[in-house]
Backbone as CSV, one residue per row, in Angstrom:
resi,resn,N_x,N_y,N_z,CA_x,CA_y,CA_z,C_x,C_y,C_z
1,MET,83.184,88.033,163.132,83.702,89.185,162.761,83.594,88.616,160.979
2,PHE,83.353,90.002,160.376,83.285,89.781,158.730,84.481,90.340,158.287
3,GLY,84.716,89.825,156.607,85.452,89.827,155.606,85.157,90.737,154.468
4,LEU,85.770,91.444,153.967,85.343,91.963,153.023,85.913,91.332,151.644
5,TYR,85.222,91.090,150.447,85.822,90.895,149.443,85.609,92.487,148.120
6,ILE,86.520,92.910,147.798,85.571,94.638,147.535,86.545,94.595,146.059
7,THR,85.879,95.448,145.123,86.296,95.491,143.697,86.865,96.590,143.476
8,HIS,87.985,96.760,142.397,88.466,98.109,142.212,87.396,98.764,141.386
9,PRO,86.898,100.331,141.238,85.973,100.552,140.748,86.603,100.737,139.358
10,GLN,86.095,101.653,138.714,85.973,102.129,137.083,87.937,102.475,137.307
11,VAL,88.374,102.244,135.264,89.644,101.928,135.682,89.715,103.086,134.237
12,LYS,90.661,103.621,134.182,91.151,104.282,132.440,91.416,103.407,131.446
13,ILE,90.926,102.720,130.708,90.953,102.049,129.806,92.355,103.181,128.583
14,ASP,93.187,101.961,128.649,94.139,102.205,127.598,95.047,101.146,126.773
15,PRO,94.242,100.576,125.253,95.195,99.727,124.565,96.488,99.364,124.745
16,ASP,96.947,100.756,124.714,98.491,100.474,124.896,99.022,100.190,125.951
17,VAL,98.675,100.249,126.774,99.060,99.758,128.478,98.199,98.254,129.044
18,PRO,99.582,97.373,129.234,99.370,96.116,129.861,97.888,96.595,130.553
19,VAL,97.039,96.020,130.764,95.783,95.979,131.746,96.286,95.354,133.474
20,PRO,96.933,94.672,133.435,97.216,94.690,134.824,97.913,96.282,135.529
21,LYS,98.387,97.021,134.382,98.818,98.484,134.900,98.089,99.525,134.947
22,TRP,96.620,99.180,134.167,95.374,100.834,134.398,95.467,100.798,135.541
23,GLY,94.912,101.798,135.768,94.745,103.143,137.197,93.303,103.008,137.323
24,LEU,92.937,103.509,138.214,91.371,104.127,138.497,91.589,105.322,138.077
25,SER,89.896,105.570,136.717,89.676,106.633,135.932,89.433,107.727,137.732
26,ASP,89.005,108.554,137.222,88.469,110.139,137.931,87.330,109.445,138.549
27,LEU,86.657,108.879,138.146,85.104,108.116,138.670,85.841,107.209,139.597
28,GLY,86.536,106.543,139.366,86.969,105.256,140.056,87.503,105.773,141.388
29,ALA,88.643,106.616,140.923,89.067,107.571,141.984,88.367,108.095,143.279
30,ALA,87.214,108.690,142.693,86.337,109.520,143.665,85.393,108.389,144.507
31,ARG,85.156,107.619,143.701,84.225,106.586,144.308,85.221,105.587,145.845
32,ALA,86.245,105.433,145.592,87.131,104.734,146.400,87.267,105.628,147.241
33,ARG,87.335,107.504,147.055,87.621,108.152,148.224,86.644,108.211,148.500
34,GLU,85.503,108.121,148.345,83.919,108.797,149.049,83.733,107.139,150.015
35,ALA,84.058,106.097,149.464,83.948,104.633,150.310,84.943,104.872,151.438
36,ALA,86.211,105.579,151.740,87.093,105.626,152.278,86.239,106.619,153.868
37,GLU,85.720,107.020,153.122,84.936,108.090,154.451,84.046,107.365,154.905
38,ARG,83.192,106.043,154.201,82.465,105.852,155.364,82.885,105.241,156.370
39,ALA,82.006,104.796,157.787,82.760,104.359,159.073,82.992,102.689,159.076
40,TRP,82.603,101.950,157.911,83.195,100.440,157.954,84.823,100.487,157.171
41,ALA,84.964,101.490,156.370,86.398,101.474,156.548,87.102,101.662,157.602
42,ARG,86.752,103.010,158.073,87.626,102.817,159.416,88.216,101.975,160.391
43,GLN,86.754,101.065,160.091,86.712,99.694,161.018,87.738,98.456,160.901
44,LEU,88.481,98.956,159.528,89.073,98.071,158.912,90.575,97.692,159.662
45,ARG,90.801,96.487,160.390,92.509,96.616,160.347,93.676,95.484,159.710
46,ARG,92.809,95.018,158.748,93.772,94.586,157.596,93.550,94.852,155.969
47,ILE,94.175,95.491,155.077,94.128,95.090,153.759,94.869,94.740,153.146
48,ILE,93.987,93.731,152.489,95.160,92.826,151.733,94.515,93.197,149.774
49,SER,95.587,93.221,149.332,95.577,93.632,148.013,96.317,92.976,146.638
50,SER,95.768,93.067,145.971,95.963,92.284,144.595,97.391,93.304,144.340
51,ASP,98.183,92.597,143.216,99.393,93.472,142.796,99.130,94.483,141.662
52,GLU,97.974,94.390,141.176,97.757,95.074,140.243,97.145,96.144,140.353
53,THR,97.920,97.443,139.659,97.321,98.777,139.961,96.650,99.583,140.372
54,LYS,95.558,99.206,139.649,93.983,99.723,140.167,93.812,99.182,141.449
55,ALA,94.074,97.581,141.685,93.599,97.277,143.149,94.322,97.712,144.044
56,ILE,95.744,98.433,143.869,96.465,98.897,144.973,95.856,100.184,144.915
57,GLU,95.200,101.410,144.106,95.064,102.280,143.987,94.108,102.272,145.015
58,THR,93.221,101.507,145.123,91.752,101.214,145.613,92.092,101.075,146.646
59,ALA,93.198,99.948,147.251,93.234,100.057,148.258,94.189,100.979,149.571
60,ARG,94.867,101.666,148.770,95.847,102.865,149.511,94.713,103.748,149.761
61,MET,93.467,103.872,149.088,92.602,104.833,149.335,91.692,104.378,150.776
62,LEU,91.626,103.462,150.446,90.538,102.511,151.732,91.897,102.587,153.092
63,ALA,92.815,102.417,153.057,94.001,102.220,153.854,94.469,103.607,154.796
64,SER,93.628,104.500,153.992,93.803,105.846,154.776,92.861,106.204,155.526
65,ALA,91.396,105.663,155.413,90.939,105.905,156.540,91.354,105.041,158.205
66,PRO,91.904,104.083,158.097,91.901,103.338,159.278,93.524,103.941,159.965
67,GLY,94.582,104.032,158.660,95.671,104.510,158.690,96.202,103.177,159.006
68,ILE,96.071,102.330,158.267,96.927,101.127,158.153,97.611,100.890,156.589
69,ALA,98.636,100.087,156.726,99.587,99.636,155.780,98.276,98.706,154.632
70,VAL,98.634,98.839,153.368,98.468,97.969,152.421,99.217,96.706,152.320
71,GLU,98.637,95.417,152.373,99.500,94.459,152.131,99.933,93.797,150.829
72,ILE,100.384,93.705,150.127,100.095,93.163,148.361,100.232,91.610,148.700
73,THR,99.587,90.762,148.165,99.829,89.246,148.236,99.489,88.288,147.161
74,ALA,100.659,87.887,146.457,100.664,87.000,145.500,98.948,85.852,145.332
75,GLY,98.801,86.015,144.341,97.832,85.383,143.739,96.403,85.825,143.880
76,MET,96.268,87.187,144.428,95.048,87.744,143.741,94.693,88.527,142.720
77,HIS,95.373,88.536,141.744,95.683,89.141,140.500,94.453,88.239,139.731
78,GLU,93.811,89.257,138.861,92.777,88.964,137.987,92.972,87.865,137.269
79,ASN,92.073,87.057,136.418,92.561,86.377,135.635,93.124,86.183,134.496
80,ASP,94.466,85.768,133.926,95.377,86.226,133.126,94.643,86.128,131.818
81,ARG,94.598,87.224,131.162,94.226,87.339,129.685,95.085,87.979,129.172
82,SER,96.119,87.956,129.573,97.006,88.293,128.263,97.385,88.030,127.080
83,ALA,97.031,86.616,126.938,97.353,85.578,125.592,96.509,86.461,124.347
84,THR,95.148,87.701,124.986,94.525,87.931,123.684,94.695,89.483,124.063
85,GLY,95.465,89.643,124.933,95.790,91.280,124.730,94.594,92.321,125.067
86,PHE,94.512,93.271,124.836,93.051,94.200,125.162,92.134,93.785,124.183
87,LEU,90.865,93.394,124.564,89.523,93.381,123.835,88.742,94.401,124.034
88,PRO,87.923,94.807,123.108,86.982,95.948,123.071,86.241,95.180,123.737
89,PRO,85.215,96.217,124.422,83.882,95.726,125.218,83.226,94.913,124.744
90,PRO,82.666,95.178,124.123,81.784,94.431,123.311,82.458,92.961,123.055
91,GLU,83.254,92.338,122.860,84.228,91.291,122.817,84.681,90.727,124.047
92,PHE,85.264,91.905,124.714,85.449,91.336,126.236,84.413,90.535,126.848
93,GLU,83.048,91.225,126.969,82.093,90.795,127.449,81.428,89.723,126.574
94,LYS,81.451,88.950,125.475,81.226,87.540,124.927,82.765,86.824,125.377
95,ALA,83.632,87.363,125.445,84.617,86.260,126.036,84.447,85.779,127.625
96,ALA,84.059,86.961,128.041,83.710,86.616,130.031,82.835,85.530,129.745
97,ASP,81.460,85.681,129.173,80.193,85.040,129.075,80.882,83.546,128.945
98,TRP,82.020,82.949,127.939,82.566,82.253,127.721,82.724,81.218,128.689
99,PHE,84.006,82.287,129.447,85.000,81.850,130.377,84.453,81.231,131.519
100,PHE,82.759,82.371,132.111,82.584,81.787,133.289,81.943,80.486,133.149
101,ALA,81.230,80.183,131.383,80.643,79.064,131.151,81.370,77.852,131.043
102,ASN,82.093,78.126,130.747,83.373,76.727,130.550,84.794,76.350,131.450
103,PRO,84.588,76.758,132.685,85.351,77.077,133.331,86.724,75.817,133.889
104,GLU,86.545,74.854,133.070,87.797,74.018,132.787,88.678,74.006,131.597
105,ASN,87.925,75.108,130.846,88.848,75.350,129.305,89.362,76.953,129.334
106,SER,90.363,76.991,128.247,90.876,78.194,128.299,89.950,78.913,126.891
107,PHE,89.665,80.819,127.252,89.417,81.053,125.812,90.478,81.726,125.095
108,ARG,90.664,81.156,124.290,91.794,81.426,123.594,93.371,82.179,124.247
109,GLY,94.004,80.969,125.490,94.655,80.899,126.075,95.075,81.825,127.320
110,TRP,93.483,82.368,127.795,93.127,82.958,129.270,93.224,81.634,130.559
111,GLU,93.611,82.194,131.544,93.568,81.504,132.304,92.349,80.720,132.823
112,ARG,92.407,79.591,132.511,90.906,78.723,132.797,90.263,79.333,134.131
113,ALA,88.960,79.210,134.424,88.159,79.886,135.369,88.590,78.789,136.700
114,GLY,88.051,77.395,136.524,88.709,76.491,137.515,90.170,76.992,138.341
115,ALA,90.901,77.305,137.159,92.412,77.383,137.947,92.188,79.155,138.712
116,ALA,91.724,79.926,138.086,91.486,80.954,138.721,90.825,81.132,140.039
117,GLN,89.600,79.863,139.623,89.044,80.159,141.393,89.643,79.084,142.278
118,ARG,90.526,78.180,142.114,91.646,77.802,142.826,92.617,78.397,143.160
119,ARG,92.857,79.226,142.529,94.045,80.112,143.185,94.219,81.090,143.953
120,ILE,92.717,81.669,143.772,92.386,83.202,144.619,91.711,82.784,146.049
121,VAL,91.144,81.677,146.019,90.535,80.485,147.253,91.662,80.815,147.973
122,SER,93.049,79.724,147.512,94.190,79.575,147.597,95.045,80.718,148.966
123,ALA,94.773,81.705,148.105,95.080,83.263,148.411,94.642,83.847,149.979
124,VAL,93.359,84.032,149.394,92.636,84.008,150.629,92.965,83.504,151.827
125,GLU,92.425,81.907,151.836,92.860,81.207,152.407,93.474,81.134,153.255
126,SER,95.002,81.177,152.205,96.103,81.798,153.360,96.414,82.909,154.115
127,VAL,95.653,83.548,153.876,95.969,85.304,154.565,95.122,85.063,155.901
128,LEU,94.214,84.385,155.601,93.022,84.056,156.682,93.308,83.133,157.799
129,ALA,94.681,82.156,157.422,94.896,81.022,158.334,96.129,81.520,159.564
130,GLY,96.360,83.062,159.146,97.153,83.349,160.007,96.269,84.871,160.628
131,HIS,95.598,84.720,160.282,94.670,86.062,160.784,93.930,86.106,161.852
132,ASP,93.815,87.153,163.177,92.874,86.791,164.149,91.902,87.617,163.660
133,ALA,90.255,86.425,163.445,89.473,86.148,163.159,88.476,87.248,164.435
134,SER,89.409,88.281,164.994,88.015,89.210,165.897,88.233,90.627,164.705
135,GLN,89.159,90.711,164.050,89.871,91.964,163.390,89.165,91.883,162.193
136,PRO,88.246,93.116,161.724,87.805,93.381,160.110,88.638,93.527,158.726
137,ILE,88.631,92.611,158.093,89.673,92.490,157.246,89.124,92.974,155.915
138,ALA,89.952,93.304,154.910,89.478,93.719,153.359,90.439,92.979,152.459
139,PHE,89.798,92.096,151.855,90.924,91.925,150.131,90.464,92.477,149.081
140,ILE,91.125,93.365,148.249,90.948,94.219,146.962,91.101,93.414,145.909
141,GLY,90.143,93.601,145.271,90.655,92.733,143.959,89.813,93.286,142.602
142,HIS,89.573,91.994,142.121,88.898,92.194,140.705,87.769,91.358,140.534
143,GLY,87.059,92.032,139.761,85.661,91.632,139.639,85.427,90.091,139.217
144,GLY,86.303,89.775,138.144,86.474,88.365,137.805,86.952,87.216,139.005
145,VAL,87.972,87.406,139.685,88.093,86.004,140.720,87.498,86.428,141.859
146,GLY,86.708,87.888,141.978,86.064,88.118,142.821,84.775,87.070,142.855
147,THR,84.269,87.282,141.700,83.101,85.967,141.457,83.314,84.526,142.033
148,LEU,84.623,84.331,141.581,85.116,82.862,141.383,85.198,82.624,143.013
149,LEU,85.386,83.647,143.672,85.695,83.514,144.993,83.960,83.512,145.959
150,LYS,83.063,83.754,145.088,82.258,84.014,145.853,81.196,82.584,145.738
151,CYS,81.426,82.506,144.196,80.859,80.904,143.922,81.737,79.623,144.928
152,HIS,82.431,79.847,145.373,83.000,78.784,146.083,82.799,79.039,147.819
153,LEU,82.386,80.379,147.576,82.096,80.569,149.194,80.207,80.314,149.315
154,GLU,79.463,80.427,148.154,78.577,80.086,148.434,77.799,78.605,147.856
155,GLY,79.176,77.454,147.728,78.905,76.580,147.458,78.341,76.148,146.087
156,ARG,78.576,77.114,145.304,77.809,77.211,143.711,78.879,76.496,142.879
157,PRO,78.410,76.016,141.383,79.432,76.134,140.391,79.505,77.403,140.248
158,ILE,80.852,77.702,139.469,81.194,78.560,138.899,79.991,79.122,137.602
159,GLY,79.867,80.157,137.875,78.555,80.795,136.567,78.916,82.128,136.733
160,ARG,78.670,83.036,135.649,78.561,84.679,135.580,77.318,85.171,136.328
161,ASP,76.253,84.454,136.760,74.998,85.228,136.922,75.363,85.504,138.762
162,ARG,76.380,84.995,139.336,76.832,85.348,140.684,77.833,86.948,140.556
163,ASP,78.182,87.448,139.081,79.334,88.497,138.898,78.574,89.836,139.584
164,GLN,79.608,90.310,139.823,79.033,92.108,140.157,78.591,92.692,138.844
165,PRO,77.821,93.990,139.662,77.377,94.967,139.023,78.186,95.745,138.069
166,ALA,77.862,96.026,136.934,78.788,96.502,135.763,79.447,97.976,136.278
167,GLY,80.748,97.970,136.155,81.525,99.496,136.664,82.351,98.805,137.702
168,GLY,82.188,97.881,138.355,83.257,97.376,139.617,82.858,98.315,140.841
169,GLY,83.985,98.396,141.631,83.441,99.192,143.064,82.696,98.502,143.697
170,ASN,82.478,97.065,143.741,81.246,96.641,144.632,82.143,95.499,145.721
171,LEU,81.429,95.432,146.619,82.426,94.562,147.630,80.731,93.539,148.462
172,TYR,81.116,92.415,149.006,80.472,91.656,149.503,81.217,91.266,150.854
173,CYS,80.534,90.526,151.717,81.194,90.513,153.337,80.598,88.671,153.443
174,PHE,81.776,88.321,154.160,81.525,87.136,154.533,82.278,86.883,156.004
175,SER,81.629,85.479,156.688,82.050,85.553,158.247,83.136,85.203,158.577
176,LEU,83.873,85.310,158.878,85.481,84.871,159.585,85.643,83.365,159.764
177,ALA,84.274,83.201,160.199,84.421,82.212,161.727,84.293,80.937,160.520
178,ASP,82.826,80.628,159.684,82.277,80.008,158.481,82.233,80.322,157.446
179,ARG,82.879,81.491,156.575,83.140,81.693,155.413,81.806,82.048,154.727
180,ARG,80.443,82.199,155.676,79.681,81.838,154.916,79.106,83.649,154.530
181,LEU,78.944,83.749,153.490,78.407,85.281,153.231,77.037,86.065,153.534
182,SER,77.406,87.132,154.187,76.225,87.826,155.267,75.559,89.389,154.527
183,CYS,76.374,89.359,152.897,75.589,89.980,152.282,75.859,90.034,150.892
184,GLU,75.469,90.186,149.872,75.197,90.621,148.284,76.742,91.483,147.733
185,TRP,76.578,91.588,146.637,77.563,92.526,146.176,76.884,93.756,145.776
186,THR,77.407,95.161,146.217,76.644,96.229,147.088,77.916,97.152,147.019
187,ALA,77.416,98.079,146.280,78.312,99.756,146.052,78.961,99.923,147.545
188,ILE,80.243,100.127,146.771,81.152,100.562,147.782,80.979,101.806,148.705
189,GLU,80.466,102.745,147.929,79.611,104.105,148.743,78.693,103.987,149.382
190,ALA,77.871,102.733,148.941,76.585,102.452,149.885,76.288,101.845,150.730
191,TRP,77.732,100.721,150.869,77.058,100.053,152.131,77.427,100.564,153.255
192,GLN,76.554,100.190,154.263,76.263,100.699,155.529,77.393,100.026,156.382
193,GLY,77.772,99.012,156.060,78.925,98.540,157.293,77.869,97.181,157.581
194,TRP,78.654,96.352,158.546,77.930,95.234,159.320,76.661,95.732,160.528
195,MET,75.909,94.862,159.845,74.543,94.477,160.879,74.871,93.956,162.171
Protein backbone atom coordinates (compact mmCIF):
# COMPACT_ATOMS: atom_id res chain seq x y z
CA MET A 1 0.00 0.00 0.00
CA PHE A 2 1.00 3.59 -0.47
CA GLY A 3 1.29 6.78 1.48
CA LEU A 4 0.85 10.27 0.11
CA TYR A 5 2.55 13.51 0.96
CA ILE A 6 0.22 16.36 -0.05
CA THR A 7 1.01 20.06 0.04
CA HIS A 8 -1.65 22.66 0.71
CA PRO A 9 -2.71 24.62 -2.39
CA GLN A 10 -2.71 28.42 -2.83
CA VAL A 11 -3.09 30.62 0.26
CA LYS A 12 -4.31 34.09 1.14
CA ILE A 13 -1.09 36.04 1.58
CA ASP A 14 -1.43 38.61 4.36
CA PRO A 15 1.76 40.31 5.60
CA ASP A 16 -0.10 41.28 8.81
CA VAL A 17 -0.88 37.65 9.74
CA PRO A 18 1.78 35.16 10.89
CA VAL A 19 2.48 32.76 8.01
CA PRO A 20 1.40 29.62 9.97
CA LYS A 21 -2.05 31.21 10.38
CA TRP A 22 -2.61 31.89 6.67
CA GLY A 23 -5.64 30.10 5.26
CA LEU A 24 -6.41 28.85 1.78
CA SER A 25 -7.35 31.32 -0.94
CA ASP A 26 -10.55 30.82 -2.92
CA LEU A 27 -8.52 29.07 -5.63
CA GLY A 28 -6.70 26.88 -3.10
CA ALA A 29 -9.97 25.87 -1.41
CA ALA A 30 -11.56 25.07 -4.79
CA ARG A 31 -8.62 22.85 -5.71
CA ALA A 32 -8.77 21.01 -2.37
CA ARG A 33 -12.51 20.42 -2.80
CA GLU A 34 -11.94 19.14 -6.34
CA ALA A 35 -9.26 16.74 -5.08
CA ALA A 36 -11.65 15.50 -2.37
CA GLU A 37 -14.02 14.37 -5.14
CA ARG A 38 -11.43 12.02 -6.63
CA ALA A 39 -11.69 8.27 -6.01
CA TRP A 40 -8.26 8.17 -4.35
CA ALA A 41 -9.40 10.59 -1.63
CA ARG A 42 -12.29 8.30 -0.67
CA GLN A 43 -9.80 5.44 -0.24
CA LEU A 44 -7.78 7.21 2.47
CA ARG A 45 -8.00 5.67 5.93
CA ARG A 46 -5.86 8.18 7.83
CA ILE A 47 -5.07 11.84 7.26
CA ILE A 48 -2.23 13.38 9.25
CA SER A 49 -1.83 17.16 9.14
CA SER A 50 0.59 19.86 10.09
CA ASP A 51 -0.80 22.24 12.71
CA GLU A 52 -0.72 25.21 10.32
CA THR A 53 -4.11 26.62 9.25
CA LYS A 54 -3.67 26.11 5.50
CA ALA A 55 -2.71 22.45 5.98
CA ILE A 56 -5.59 21.80 8.40
CA GLU A 57 -8.08 23.37 5.96
CA THR A 58 -6.76 21.14 3.15
CA ALA A 59 -6.82 18.06 5.39
CA ARG A 60 -10.41 18.68 6.49
CA MET A 61 -11.61 18.95 2.90
CA LEU A 62 -9.86 15.71 1.96
CA ALA A 63 -11.10 13.96 5.11
CA SER A 64 -14.69 14.76 4.18
CA ALA A 65 -14.48 12.28 1.28
CA PRO A 66 -13.90 9.12 3.34
CA GLY A 67 -15.57 10.62 6.43
CA ILE A 68 -12.56 10.30 8.70
CA ALA A 69 -11.04 12.57 11.35
CA VAL A 70 -7.94 14.67 10.76
CA GLU A 71 -5.02 13.92 13.07
CA ILE A 72 -2.75 16.85 13.89
CA THR A 73 0.85 15.80 14.44
CA ALA A 74 3.68 17.84 15.89
CA GLY A 75 6.79 18.27 13.80
CA MET A 76 5.08 18.50 10.41
CA HIS A 77 5.05 22.30 10.19
CA GLU A 78 6.87 24.20 7.47
CA ASN A 79 10.46 25.26 8.03
CA ASP A 80 10.49 27.98 10.69
CA ARG A 81 10.98 31.31 8.91
CA SER A 82 9.69 33.53 11.72
CA ALA A 83 13.09 35.21 12.14
CA THR A 84 12.54 37.25 8.98
CA GLY A 85 8.76 37.46 9.03
CA PHE A 86 6.97 37.95 5.72
CA LEU A 87 9.20 38.32 2.67
CA PRO A 88 7.75 39.58 -0.62
CA PRO A 89 7.68 36.76 -3.23
CA PRO A 90 10.87 37.76 -5.13
CA GLU A 91 12.84 37.99 -1.88
CA PHE A 92 11.30 34.78 -0.59
CA GLU A 93 12.33 32.86 -3.73
CA LYS A 94 15.94 34.01 -3.31
CA ALA A 95 15.85 33.05 0.36
CA ALA A 96 14.40 29.63 -0.46
CA ASP A 97 17.15 29.04 -3.03
CA TRP A 98 19.74 29.82 -0.34
CA PHE A 99 17.93 27.62 2.23
CA PHE A 100 18.10 24.54 -0.01
CA ALA A 101 21.64 25.26 -1.21
CA ASN A 102 23.03 25.62 2.34
CA PRO A 103 21.25 22.92 4.35
CA GLU A 104 23.39 23.12 7.48
CA ASN A 105 23.38 26.92 7.71
CA SER A 106 20.62 29.31 8.68
CA PHE A 107 19.28 32.02 6.39
CA ARG A 108 18.97 35.07 8.67
CA GLY A 109 17.71 32.98 11.58
CA TRP A 110 15.54 30.49 9.66
CA GLU A 111 15.46 26.87 10.72
CA ARG A 112 18.22 25.07 8.83
CA ALA A 113 17.13 22.77 5.98
CA GLY A 114 19.03 19.84 7.50
CA ALA A 115 17.27 20.29 10.84
CA ALA A 116 13.88 20.66 9.14
CA GLN A 117 14.53 17.48 7.15
CA ARG A 118 15.38 15.51 10.27
CA ARG A 119 12.23 16.84 11.95
CA ILE A 120 9.82 15.96 9.10
CA VAL A 121 11.38 12.51 8.58
CA SER A 122 11.07 11.82 12.31
CA ALA A 123 7.43 13.00 12.39
CA VAL A 124 6.42 10.84 9.41
CA GLU A 125 8.33 7.76 10.59
CA SER A 126 6.84 8.11 14.08
CA VAL A 127 3.32 7.99 12.62
CA LEU A 128 4.14 5.14 10.25
CA ALA A 129 5.68 3.05 13.06
CA GLY A 130 2.19 2.58 14.48
CA HIS A 131 0.27 2.56 11.21
CA ASP A 132 -1.30 -0.50 9.54
CA ALA A 133 0.68 -0.62 6.30
CA SER A 134 -2.28 -2.14 4.45
CA GLN A 135 -4.23 1.12 4.83
CA PRO A 136 -3.72 4.22 2.61
CA ILE A 137 -2.51 7.26 4.55
CA ALA A 138 -1.94 10.90 3.59
CA PHE A 139 0.31 13.47 5.22
CA ILE A 140 -0.85 17.04 4.61
CA GLY A 141 1.83 19.67 4.87
CA HIS A 142 4.02 22.13 3.07
CA GLY A 143 6.24 22.43 0.04
CA GLY A 144 9.54 23.09 1.79
CA VAL A 145 9.48 20.21 4.25
CA GLY A 146 7.69 18.02 1.70
CA THR A 147 10.65 18.51 -0.61
CA LEU A 148 13.07 17.73 2.20
CA LEU A 149 11.17 14.50 2.93
CA LYS A 150 11.17 13.65 -0.77
CA CYS A 151 14.96 14.11 -0.95
CA HIS A 152 15.30 11.72 2.01
CA LEU A 153 12.98 9.11 0.46
CA GLU A 154 14.96 9.26 -2.78
CA GLY A 155 18.29 9.03 -0.95
CA ARG A 156 19.40 12.27 -2.59
CA PRO A 157 21.12 15.32 -1.14
CA ILE A 158 18.90 18.24 -0.21
CA GLY A 159 18.25 20.31 -3.32
CA ARG A 160 15.59 22.64 -4.59
CA ASP A 161 15.60 20.78 -7.91
CA ARG A 162 13.29 18.27 -6.17
CA ASP A 163 10.80 21.03 -5.21
CA GLN A 164 7.13 20.95 -6.16
CA PRO A 165 5.73 22.97 -9.07
CA ALA A 166 4.74 26.54 -8.23
CA GLY A 167 1.42 27.17 -6.52
CA GLY A 168 1.35 24.22 -4.13
CA GLY A 169 -1.42 21.68 -4.06
CA ASN A 170 0.75 18.81 -5.26
CA LEU A 171 1.41 15.29 -4.04
CA TYR A 172 3.77 12.39 -4.40
CA CYS A 173 3.23 8.81 -3.33
CA PHE A 174 5.53 6.30 -1.70
CA SER A 175 5.41 2.67 -0.70
CA LEU A 176 4.63 2.05 2.95
CA ALA A 177 6.64 -1.17 2.78
CA ASP A 178 9.98 0.22 1.67
CA ARG A 179 9.44 4.02 1.48
CA ARG A 180 10.27 4.14 -2.23
CA LEU A 181 8.68 6.87 -4.29
CA SER A 182 6.16 5.58 -6.78
CA CYS A 183 5.12 8.86 -8.37
CA GLU A 184 6.54 12.33 -8.81
CA TRP A 185 4.93 15.62 -7.80
CA THR A 186 1.46 15.75 -9.37
CA ALA A 187 -1.31 18.34 -8.97
CA ILE A 188 -3.84 17.07 -6.41
CA GLU A 189 -6.80 17.47 -8.72
CA ALA A 190 -4.99 15.74 -11.61
CA TRP A 191 -3.69 12.62 -9.87
CA GLN A 192 -5.45 9.47 -11.03
CA GLY A 193 -4.68 7.39 -7.95
CA TRP A 194 -2.66 4.29 -7.22
CA MET A 195 -1.77 2.19 -10.21
